[in-house]
All heavy atoms as a GROMACS GRO file, in nm:
protein
  492
    1GLU      N    1   0.876   0.137  -1.300
    1GLU     CA    2   0.782   0.147  -1.186
    1GLU      C    3   0.812   0.054  -1.076
    1GLU      O    4   0.812   0.098  -0.953
    1GLU     CB    5   0.644   0.119  -1.253
    1GLU     CG    6   0.538   0.126  -1.151
    1GLU     CD    7   0.392   0.108  -1.212
    1GLU    OE1    8   0.366   0.179  -1.302
    1GLU    OE2    9   0.333   0.008  -1.177
    2LYS      N   10   0.844  -0.076  -1.102
    2LYS     CA   11   0.868  -0.168  -1.004
    2LYS      C   12   1.008  -0.137  -0.934
    2LYS      O   13   1.018  -0.143  -0.815
    2LYS     CB   14   0.891  -0.300  -1.068
    2LYS     CG   15   0.935  -0.418  -0.980
    2LYS     CD   16   0.825  -0.446  -0.881
    2LYS     CE   17   0.858  -0.580  -0.805
    2LYS     NZ   18   0.836  -0.570  -0.665
    3ALA      N   19   1.113  -0.080  -1.009
    3ALA     CA   20   1.238  -0.049  -0.948
    3ALA      C   21   1.207   0.071  -0.855
    3ALA      O   22   1.275   0.084  -0.741
    3ALA     CB   23   1.336  -0.002  -1.058
    4GLU      N   24   1.124   0.172  -0.889
    4GLU     CA   25   1.102   0.280  -0.799
    4GLU      C   26   1.032   0.234  -0.668
    4GLU      O   27   1.069   0.274  -0.560
    4GLU     CB   28   1.003   0.378  -0.871
    4GLU     CG   29   0.980   0.498  -0.788
    4GLU     CD   30   0.899   0.608  -0.864
    4GLU    OE1   31   0.896   0.597  -0.990
    4GLU    OE2   32   0.835   0.690  -0.802
    5VAL      N   33   0.941   0.142  -0.672
    5VAL     CA   34   0.874   0.089  -0.560
    5VAL      C   35   0.978   0.016  -0.482
    5VAL      O   36   0.982   0.033  -0.352
    5VAL     CB   37   0.764  -0.013  -0.587
    5VAL    CG1   38   0.714  -0.083  -0.470
    5VAL    CG2   39   0.644   0.072  -0.661
    6ASP      N   40   1.063  -0.067  -0.538
    6ASP     CA   41   1.168  -0.132  -0.463
    6ASP      C   42   1.259  -0.034  -0.390
    6ASP      O   43   1.297  -0.058  -0.270
    6ASP     CB   44   1.254  -0.228  -0.560
    6ASP     CG   45   1.173  -0.346  -0.605
    6ASP    OD1   46   1.069  -0.379  -0.544
    6ASP    OD2   47   1.217  -0.407  -0.705
    7ARG      N   48   1.302   0.074  -0.452
    7ARG     CA   49   1.391   0.170  -0.399
    7ARG      C   50   1.324   0.240  -0.278
    7ARG      O   51   1.375   0.258  -0.177
    7ARG     CB   52   1.425   0.270  -0.504
    7ARG     CG   53   1.541   0.362  -0.467
    7ARG     CD   54   1.580   0.451  -0.575
    7ARG     NE   55   1.486   0.544  -0.630
    7ARG     CZ   56   1.430   0.529  -0.752
    7ARG    NH1   57   1.474   0.430  -0.829
    7ARG    NH2   58   1.336   0.608  -0.792
    8CYS      N   59   1.194   0.268  -0.297
    8CYS     CA   60   1.115   0.325  -0.185
    8CYS      C   61   1.096   0.236  -0.071
    8CYS      O   62   1.097   0.269   0.048
    8CYS     CB   63   0.983   0.378  -0.234
    8CYS     SG   64   0.998   0.520  -0.349
    9ALA      N   65   1.067   0.109  -0.102
    9ALA     CA   66   1.041   0.009   0.006
    9ALA      C   67   1.170  -0.017   0.095
    9ALA      O   68   1.159  -0.030   0.209
    9ALA     CB   69   1.004  -0.130  -0.063
   10SER      N   70   1.289  -0.007   0.029
   10SER     CA   71   1.403  -0.032   0.112
   10SER      C   72   1.432   0.091   0.208
   10SER      O   73   1.511   0.081   0.303
   10SER     CB   74   1.524  -0.045   0.011
   10SER     OG   75   1.552   0.078  -0.061
   11ARG      N   76   1.357   0.208   0.186
   11ARG     CA   77   1.380   0.315   0.273
   11ARG      C   78   1.291   0.319   0.388
   11ARG      O   79   1.300   0.396   0.484
   11ARG     CB   80   1.353   0.443   0.190
   11ARG     CG   81   1.461   0.467   0.080
   11ARG     CD   82   1.434   0.600   0.012
   11ARG     NE   83   1.519   0.616  -0.100
   11ARG     CZ   84   1.503   0.708  -0.196
   11ARG    NH1   85   1.400   0.787  -0.191
   11ARG    NH2   86   1.586   0.714  -0.297
   12LEU      N   87   1.188   0.238   0.394
   12LEU     CA   88   1.088   0.229   0.500
   12LEU      C   89   1.154   0.163   0.619
   12LEU      O   90   1.199   0.049   0.596
   12LEU     CB   91   0.967   0.154   0.462
   12LEU     CG   92   0.861   0.229   0.375
   12LEU    CD1   93   0.751   0.129   0.334
   12LEU    CD2   94   0.810   0.346   0.440
   13THR      N   95   1.144   0.220   0.734
   13THR     CA   96   1.202   0.153   0.854
   13THR      C   97   1.088   0.061   0.908
   13THR      O   98   0.978   0.075   0.872
   13THR     CB   99   1.232   0.262   0.961
   13THR    OG1  100   1.108   0.323   1.004
   13THR    CG2  101   1.336   0.360   0.910
   14ASP      N  102   1.120  -0.019   0.999
   14ASP     CA  103   1.022  -0.108   1.063
   14ASP      C  104   0.919  -0.022   1.136
   14ASP      O  105   0.798  -0.058   1.128
   14ASP     CB  106   1.095  -0.207   1.163
   14ASP     CG  107   1.170  -0.312   1.093
   14ASP    OD1  108   1.158  -0.330   0.970
   14ASP    OD2  109   1.265  -0.368   1.161
   15GLU      N  110   0.966   0.084   1.198
   15GLU     CA  111   0.861   0.165   1.267
   15GLU      C  112   0.772   0.232   1.176
   15GLU      O  113   0.646   0.233   1.203
   15GLU     CB  114   0.942   0.276   1.347
   15GLU     CG  115   0.854   0.366   1.416
   15GLU     CD  116   0.927   0.473   1.502
   15GLU    OE1  117   1.052   0.453   1.527
   15GLU    OE2  118   0.870   0.568   1.538
   16GLN      N  119   0.812   0.271   1.056
   16GLN     CA  120   0.731   0.330   0.949
   16GLN      C  121   0.626   0.219   0.907
   16GLN      O  122   0.515   0.255   0.881
   16GLN     CB  123   0.807   0.396   0.835
   16GLN     CG  124   0.893   0.514   0.875
   16GLN     CD  125   0.978   0.558   0.768
   16GLN    OE1  126   1.048   0.469   0.711
   16GLN    NE2  127   1.004   0.681   0.746
   17ARG      N  128   0.672   0.104   0.877
   17ARG     CA  129   0.592  -0.001   0.833
   17ARG      C  130   0.474  -0.034   0.938
   17ARG      O  131   0.360  -0.052   0.908
   17ARG     CB  132   0.663  -0.136   0.806
   17ARG     CG  133   0.747  -0.127   0.680
   17ARG     CD  134   0.828  -0.250   0.666
   17ARG     NE  135   0.935  -0.234   0.567
   17ARG     CZ  136   0.921  -0.284   0.444
   17ARG    NH1  137   0.825  -0.362   0.417
   17ARG    NH2  138   1.025  -0.262   0.365
   18ARG      N  139   0.517  -0.032   1.070
   18ARG     CA  140   0.422  -0.052   1.176
   18ARG      C  141   0.311   0.055   1.180
   18ARG      O  142   0.199   0.037   1.192
   18ARG     CB  143   0.492  -0.065   1.312
   18ARG     CG  144   0.548  -0.200   1.341
   18ARG     CD  145   0.595  -0.217   1.483
   18ARG     NE  146   0.694  -0.118   1.519
   18ARG     CZ  147   0.826  -0.131   1.502
   18ARG    NH1  148   0.867  -0.250   1.444
   18ARG    NH2  149   0.913  -0.049   1.543
   19GLU      N  150   0.368   0.181   1.158
   19GLU     CA  151   0.281   0.291   1.166
   19GLU      C  152   0.175   0.290   1.042
   19GLU      O  153   0.061   0.310   1.059
   19GLU     CB  154   0.352   0.425   1.157
   19GLU     CG  155   0.265   0.553   1.169
   19GLU     CD  156   0.210   0.580   1.301
   19GLU    OE1  157   0.268   0.526   1.406
   19GLU    OE2  158   0.115   0.647   1.313
   20LEU      N  159   0.223   0.255   0.936
   20LEU     CA  160   0.138   0.246   0.812
   20LEU      C  161   0.028   0.129   0.842
   20LEU      O  162  -0.084   0.142   0.805
   20LEU     CB  163   0.213   0.212   0.686
   20LEU     CG  164   0.292   0.335   0.637
   20LEU    CD1  165   0.380   0.290   0.522
   20LEU    CD2  166   0.204   0.449   0.588
   21GLY      N  167   0.075   0.015   0.896
   21GLY     CA  168  -0.009  -0.087   0.933
   21GLY      C  169  -0.126  -0.045   1.022
   21GLY      O  170  -0.238  -0.082   1.007
   22CYS      N  171  -0.083   0.037   1.117
   22CYS     CA  172  -0.189   0.093   1.212
   22CYS      C  173  -0.288   0.178   1.139
   22CYS      O  174  -0.412   0.170   1.164
   22CYS     CB  175  -0.122   0.166   1.333
   22CYS     SG  176  -0.036   0.072   1.448
   23TRP      N  177  -0.240   0.258   1.049
   23TRP     CA  178  -0.328   0.348   0.970
   23TRP      C  179  -0.422   0.264   0.880
   23TRP      O  180  -0.540   0.292   0.874
   23TRP     CB  181  -0.261   0.437   0.887
   23TRP     CG  182  -0.193   0.558   0.958
   23TRP    CD1  183  -0.212   0.589   1.085
   23TRP    CD2  184  -0.101   0.650   0.897
   23TRP    NE1  185  -0.128   0.700   1.105
   23TRP    CE2  186  -0.065   0.737   1.005
   23TRP    CE3  187  -0.048   0.672   0.771
   23TRP    CZ2  188   0.030   0.845   0.991
   23TRP    CZ3  189   0.043   0.774   0.759
   23TRP    CH2  190   0.080   0.855   0.863
   24ALA      N  191  -0.367   0.156   0.827
   24ALA     CA  192  -0.449   0.070   0.735
   24ALA      C  193  -0.566  -0.007   0.818
   24ALA      O  194  -0.665  -0.024   0.757
   24ALA     CB  195  -0.358  -0.022   0.671
   25LYS      N  196  -0.536  -0.032   0.939
   25LYS     CA  197  -0.638  -0.103   1.018
   25LYS      C  198  -0.722  -0.007   1.102
   25LYS      O  199  -0.816  -0.052   1.178
   25LYS     CB  200  -0.562  -0.204   1.103
   25LYS     CG  201  -0.496  -0.306   1.031
   25LYS     CD  202  -0.408  -0.391   1.121
   25LYS     CE  203  -0.328  -0.492   1.037
   25LYS     NZ  204  -0.229  -0.565   1.126
   26SER      N  205  -0.698   0.116   1.091
   26SER     CA  206  -0.766   0.212   1.190
   26SER      C  207  -0.915   0.232   1.158
   26SER      O  208  -0.952   0.236   1.037
   26SER     CB  209  -0.698   0.356   1.176
   26SER     OG  210  -0.775   0.445   1.250
   27ASN      N  211  -1.000   0.242   1.255
   27ASN     CA  212  -1.140   0.267   1.244
   27ASN      C  213  -1.163   0.414   1.231
   27ASN      O  214  -1.268   0.467   1.198
   27ASN     CB  215  -1.230   0.203   1.358
   27ASN     CG  216  -1.228   0.057   1.335
   27ASN    OD1  217  -1.215   0.001   1.233
   27ASN    ND2  218  -1.223  -0.008   1.455
   28THR      N  219  -1.061   0.493   1.271
   28THR     CA  220  -1.080   0.646   1.277
   28THR      C  221  -1.018   0.714   1.149
   28THR      O  222  -1.050   0.830   1.129
   28THR     CB  223  -1.023   0.701   1.409
   28THR    OG1  224  -0.884   0.674   1.418
   28THR    CG2  225  -1.097   0.645   1.529
   29ALA      N  226  -0.930   0.650   1.087
   29ALA     CA  227  -0.860   0.709   0.962
   29ALA      C  228  -0.964   0.720   0.860
   29ALA      O  229  -1.065   0.629   0.856
   29ALA     CB  230  -0.741   0.629   0.922
   30SER      N  231  -0.957   0.810   0.771
   30SER     CA  232  -1.048   0.824   0.658
   30SER      C  233  -1.043   0.694   0.567
   30SER      O  234  -0.928   0.630   0.566
   30SER     CB  235  -1.027   0.946   0.575
   30SER     OG  236  -0.906   0.927   0.497
   31VAL      N  237  -1.143   0.660   0.510
   31VAL     CA  238  -1.139   0.544   0.418
   31VAL      C  239  -1.040   0.560   0.312
   31VAL      O  240  -0.966   0.470   0.276
   31VAL     CB  241  -1.285   0.520   0.354
   31VAL    CG1  242  -1.283   0.412   0.253
   31VAL    CG2  243  -1.378   0.492   0.468
   32ARG      N  244  -1.028   0.685   0.252
   32ARG     CA  245  -0.935   0.712   0.151
   32ARG      C  246  -0.795   0.698   0.197
   32ARG      O  247  -0.700   0.620   0.127
   32ARG     CB  248  -0.953   0.847   0.093
   32ARG     CG  249  -1.075   0.868   0.016
   32ARG     CD  250  -1.091   1.009  -0.027
   32ARG     NE  251  -1.023   1.028  -0.158
   32ARG     CZ  252  -1.004   1.139  -0.218
   32ARG    NH1  253  -1.062   1.257  -0.161
   32ARG    NH2  254  -0.939   1.147  -0.327
   33LEU      N  255  -0.755   0.741   0.309
   33LEU     CA  256  -0.628   0.728   0.365
   33LEU      C  257  -0.594   0.583   0.389
   33LEU      O  258  -0.490   0.521   0.356
   33LEU     CB  259  -0.608   0.801   0.501
   33LEU     CG  260  -0.485   0.783   0.576
   33LEU    CD1  261  -0.356   0.830   0.495
   33LEU    CD2  262  -0.486   0.855   0.699
   34ALA      N  263  -0.688   0.510   0.458
   34ALA     CA  264  -0.659   0.358   0.482
   34ALA      C  265  -0.642   0.283   0.351
   34ALA      O  266  -0.554   0.199   0.346
   34ALA     CB  267  -0.782   0.306   0.554
   35ARG      N  268  -0.719   0.318   0.248
   35ARG     CA  269  -0.704   0.247   0.121
   35ARG      C  270  -0.563   0.282   0.056
   35ARG      O  271  -0.496   0.179   0.009
   35ARG     CB  272  -0.810   0.285   0.020
   35ARG     CG  273  -0.811   0.217  -0.118
   35ARG     CD  274  -0.915   0.262  -0.208
   35ARG     NE  275  -1.050   0.249  -0.144
   35ARG     CZ  276  -1.146   0.340  -0.149
   35ARG    NH1  277  -1.126   0.456  -0.206
   35ARG    NH2  278  -1.265   0.319  -0.088
   36ARG      N  279  -0.534   0.403   0.066
   36ARG     CA  280  -0.394   0.437   0.004
   36ARG      C  281  -0.279   0.372   0.082
   36ARG      O  282  -0.186   0.334   0.023
   36ARG     CB  283  -0.376   0.589   0.016
   36ARG     CG  284  -0.468   0.662  -0.095
   36ARG     CD  285  -0.451   0.809  -0.082
   36ARG     NE  286  -0.534   0.864  -0.185
   36ARG     CZ  287  -0.560   0.997  -0.190
   36ARG    NH1  288  -0.512   1.085  -0.087
   36ARG    NH2  289  -0.637   1.047  -0.275
   37VAL      N  290  -0.286   0.364   0.212
   37VAL     CA  291  -0.188   0.296   0.290
   37VAL      C  292  -0.181   0.150   0.259
   37VAL      O  293  -0.077   0.095   0.249
   37VAL     CB  294  -0.217   0.313   0.445
   37VAL    CG1  295  -0.128   0.231   0.530
   37VAL    CG2  296  -0.194   0.465   0.477
   38LYS      N  297  -0.295   0.086   0.238
   38LYS     CA  298  -0.297  -0.055   0.204
   38LYS      C  299  -0.228  -0.077   0.064
   38LYS      O  300  -0.152  -0.174   0.048
   38LYS     CB  301  -0.441  -0.106   0.195
   38LYS     CG  302  -0.498  -0.124   0.333
   38LYS     CD  303  -0.658  -0.167   0.331
   38LYS     CE  304  -0.705  -0.161   0.466
   38LYS     NZ  305  -0.857  -0.188   0.460
   39ILE      N  306  -0.263   0.014  -0.030
   39ILE     CA  307  -0.189   0.005  -0.157
   39ILE      C  308  -0.036   0.016  -0.142
   39ILE      O  309   0.032  -0.071  -0.200
   39ILE     CB  310  -0.247   0.118  -0.248
   39ILE    CG1  311  -0.392   0.096  -0.286
   39ILE    CG2  312  -0.156   0.129  -0.374
   39ILE    CD1  313  -0.454   0.211  -0.353
   40VAL      N  314   0.010   0.107  -0.064
   40VAL     CA  315   0.153   0.130  -0.040
   40VAL      C  316   0.206   0.002   0.026
   40VAL      O  317   0.312  -0.042  -0.024
   40VAL     CB  318   0.179   0.252   0.046
   40VAL    CG1  319   0.324   0.249   0.090
   40VAL    CG2  320   0.149   0.382  -0.032
   41LEU      N  321   0.145  -0.048   0.130
   41LEU     CA  322   0.198  -0.162   0.198
   41LEU      C  323   0.210  -0.286   0.095
   41LEU      O  324   0.302  -0.362   0.105
   41LEU     CB  325   0.110  -0.194   0.316
   41LEU     CG  326   0.134  -0.099   0.437
   41LEU    CD1  327   0.036  -0.135   0.541
   41LEU    CD2  328   0.284  -0.105   0.481
   42LEU      N  329   0.102  -0.304   0.020
   42LEU     CA  330   0.106  -0.420  -0.068
   42LEU      C  331   0.211  -0.403  -0.183
   42LEU      O  332   0.284  -0.498  -0.215
   42LEU     CB  333  -0.041  -0.430  -0.138
   42LEU     CG  334  -0.142  -0.495  -0.049
   42LEU    CD1  335  -0.279  -0.476  -0.110
   42LEU    CD2  336  -0.115  -0.630  -0.012
   43ALA      N  337   0.230  -0.280  -0.222
   43ALA     CA  338   0.335  -0.251  -0.330
   43ALA      C  339   0.473  -0.276  -0.270
   43ALA      O  340   0.565  -0.328  -0.328
   43ALA     CB  341   0.315  -0.101  -0.376
   44VAL      N  342   0.493  -0.238  -0.148
   44VAL     CA  343   0.621  -0.256  -0.077
   44VAL      C  344   0.652  -0.402  -0.066
   44VAL      O  345   0.764  -0.444  -0.069
   44VAL     CB  346   0.624  -0.187   0.057
   44VAL    CG1  347   0.734  -0.227   0.148
   44VAL    CG2  348   0.626  -0.040   0.037
   45GLU      N  349   0.544  -0.483  -0.047
   45GLU     CA  350   0.565  -0.627  -0.034
   45GLU      C  351   0.579  -0.701  -0.164
   45GLU      O  352   0.607  -0.810  -0.180
   45GLU     CB  353   0.442  -0.693   0.037
   45GLU     CG  354   0.420  -0.649   0.175
   45GLU     CD  355   0.299  -0.699   0.237
   45GLU    OE1  356   0.215  -0.759   0.175
   45GLU    OE2  357   0.268  -0.663   0.356
   46GLY      N  358   0.580  -0.617  -0.277
   46GLY     CA  359   0.605  -0.670  -0.400
   46GLY      C  360   0.490  -0.697  -0.501
   46GLY      O  361   0.502  -0.756  -0.605
   47ALA      N  362   0.367  -0.680  -0.451
   47ALA     CA  363   0.247  -0.696  -0.540
   47ALA      C  364   0.241  -0.593  -0.647
   47ALA      O  365   0.278  -0.474  -0.627
   47ALA     CB  366   0.120  -0.680  -0.448
   48ASP      N  367   0.199  -0.638  -0.771
   48ASP     CA  368   0.177  -0.554  -0.880
   48ASP      C  369   0.036  -0.497  -0.876
   48ASP      O  370  -0.040  -0.535  -0.788
   48ASP     CB  371   0.213  -0.617  -1.010
   48ASP     CG  372   0.118  -0.735  -1.052
   48ASP    OD1  373   0.005  -0.729  -0.996
   48ASP    OD2  374   0.157  -0.813  -1.125
   49ASN      N  375   0.019  -0.393  -0.976
   49ASN     CA  376  -0.116  -0.326  -0.965
   49ASN      C  377  -0.240  -0.427  -0.977
   49ASN      O  378  -0.332  -0.407  -0.904
   49ASN     CB  379  -0.122  -0.228  -1.078
   49ASN     CG  380  -0.042  -0.108  -1.056
   49ASN    OD1  381   0.025  -0.097  -0.945
   49ASN    ND2  382  -0.041  -0.013  -1.141
   50THR      N  383  -0.226  -0.529  -1.054
   50THR     CA  384  -0.335  -0.628  -1.073
   50THR      C  385  -0.351  -0.696  -0.949
   50THR      O  386  -0.473  -0.715  -0.903
   50THR     CB  387  -0.296  -0.725  -1.189
   50THR    OG1  388  -0.266  -0.649  -1.313
   50THR    CG2  389  -0.411  -0.828  -1.208
   51GLU      N  390  -0.254  -0.745  -0.883
   51GLU     CA  391  -0.262  -0.814  -0.750
   51GLU      C  392  -0.326  -0.723  -0.641
   51GLU      O  393  -0.413  -0.774  -0.571
   51GLU     CB  394  -0.130  -0.865  -0.704
   51GLU     CG  395  -0.074  -0.975  -0.800
   51GLU     CD  396   0.067  -1.006  -0.762
   51GLU    OE1  397   0.147  -0.913  -0.722
   51GLU    OE2  398   0.114  -1.126  -0.765
   52ILE      N  399  -0.278  -0.602  -0.645
   52ILE     CA  400  -0.326  -0.508  -0.548
   52ILE      C  401  -0.478  -0.488  -0.566
   52ILE      O  402  -0.561  -0.485  -0.469
   52ILE     CB  403  -0.250  -0.376  -0.547
   52ILE    CG1  404  -0.107  -0.395  -0.497
   52ILE    CG2  405  -0.323  -0.265  -0.461
   52ILE    CD1  406  -0.012  -0.274  -0.533
   53ALA      N  407  -0.513  -0.463  -0.687
   53ALA     CA  408  -0.662  -0.434  -0.726
   53ALA      C  409  -0.746  -0.555  -0.683
   53ALA      O  410  -0.850  -0.535  -0.628
   53ALA     CB  411  -0.668  -0.411  -0.871
   54GLN      N  412  -0.700  -0.677  -0.706
   54GLN     CA  413  -0.768  -0.798  -0.672
   54GLN      C  414  -0.795  -0.808  -0.527
   54GLN      O  415  -0.900  -0.838  -0.475
   54GLN     CB  416  -0.706  -0.920  -0.725
   54GLN     CG  417  -0.713  -0.935  -0.878
   54GLN     CD  418  -0.634  -1.047  -0.936
   54GLN    OE1  419  -0.540  -1.104  -0.862
   54GLN    NE2  420  -0.658  -1.094  -1.060
   55GLN      N  421  -0.685  -0.782  -0.452
   55GLN     CA  422  -0.690  -0.800  -0.308
   55GLN      C  423  -0.780  -0.688  -0.246
   55GLN      O  424  -0.842  -0.721  -0.146
   55GLN     CB  425  -0.548  -0.782  -0.242
   55GLN     CG  426  -0.465  -0.914  -0.271
   55GLN     CD  427  -0.336  -0.905  -0.192
   55GLN    OE1  428  -0.334  -0.865  -0.077
   55GLN    NE2  429  -0.238  -0.957  -0.250
   56LEU      N  430  -0.778  -0.578  -0.301
   56LEU     CA  431  -0.862  -0.461  -0.245
   56LEU      C  432  -1.000  -0.446  -0.304
   56LEU      O  433  -1.075  -0.355  -0.264
   56LEU     CB  434  -0.785  -0.333  -0.251
   56LEU     CG  435  -0.652  -0.324  -0.172
   56LEU    CD1  436  -0.584  -0.192  -0.186
   56LEU    CD2  437  -0.676  -0.366  -0.025
   57GLY      N  438  -1.019  -0.523  -0.408
   57GLY     CA  439  -1.163  -0.523  -0.471
   57GLY      C  440  -1.187  -0.411  -0.570
   57GLY      O  441  -1.312  -0.371  -0.568
   58PHE      N  442  -1.088  -0.363  -0.639
   58PHE     CA  443  -1.125  -0.264  -0.748
   58PHE      C  444  -1.044  -0.286  -0.868
   58PHE      O  445  -0.949  -0.360  -0.870
   58PHE     CB  446  -1.124  -0.123  -0.700
   58PHE     CG  447  -0.996  -0.082  -0.611
   58PHE    CD1  448  -0.885  -0.043  -0.690
   58PHE    CD2  449  -0.993  -0.077  -0.482
   58PHE    CE1  450  -0.761  -0.008  -0.628
   58PHE    CE2  451  -0.876  -0.047  -0.418
   58PHE     CZ  452  -0.764  -0.013  -0.484
   59SER      N  453  -1.070  -0.209  -0.978
   59SER     CA  454  -1.004  -0.232  -1.102
   59SER      C  455  -0.862  -0.176  -1.098
   59SER      O  456  -0.828  -0.079  -1.026
   59SER     CB  457  -1.074  -0.159  -1.219
   59SER     OG  458  -1.071  -0.030  -1.202
   60SER      N  459  -0.765  -0.241  -1.169
   60SER     CA  460  -0.626  -0.201  -1.163
   60SER      C  461  -0.612  -0.066  -1.233
   60SER      O  462  -0.511   0.001  -1.200
   60SER     CB  463  -0.544  -0.302  -1.234
   60SER     OG  464  -0.580  -0.322  -1.375
   61GLY      N  465  -0.711  -0.016  -1.314
   61GLY     CA  466  -0.712   0.119  -1.368
   61GLY      C  467  -0.705   0.228  -1.265
   61GLY      O  468  -0.656   0.332  -1.288
   62ARG      N  469  -0.766   0.193  -1.145
   62ARG     CA  470  -0.769   0.302  -1.035
   62ARG      C  471  -0.636   0.317  -0.979
   62ARG      O  472  -0.612   0.418  -0.908
   62ARG     CB  473  -0.868   0.250  -0.930
   62ARG     CG  474  -1.013   0.267  -0.981
   62ARG     CD  475  -1.105   0.229  -0.860
   62ARG     NE  476  -1.100   0.322  -0.753
   62ARG     CZ  477  -1.165   0.317  -0.644
   62ARG    NH1  478  -1.249   0.213  -0.629
   62ARG    NH2  479  -1.154   0.409  -0.546
   63LEU      N  480  -0.535   0.232  -1.008
   63LEU     CA  481  -0.402   0.228  -0.946
   63LEU      C  482  -0.305   0.309  -1.035
   63LEU      O  483  -0.196   0.344  -0.984
   63LEU     CB  484  -0.346   0.094  -0.907
   63LEU     CG  485  -0.430   0.017  -0.815
   63LEU    CD1  486  -0.368  -0.127  -0.805
   63LEU    CD2  487  -0.434   0.076  -0.679
   64ALA      N  488  -0.340   0.327  -1.154
   64ALA     CA  489  -0.247   0.387  -1.259
   64ALA      C  490  -0.223   0.535  -1.231
   64ALA      O  491  -0.289   0.601  -1.159
   64ALA     CB  492  -0.298   0.361  -1.391
   0.00000   0.00000   0.00000
């Protein structure tokens, strides 16, 4: 799982990361989309499911 995230993270360009960051902070994007984008960005930064869940305020079971 971690290796897959690392492989995907290396494929994100700076522009893609910026775009995802904009979606994560957007007031017009759906809440679900913004939450998913935040999960992706945290995973790309190396956070595991437990850390992501703690930072976003929900159980790690929701990330499985």
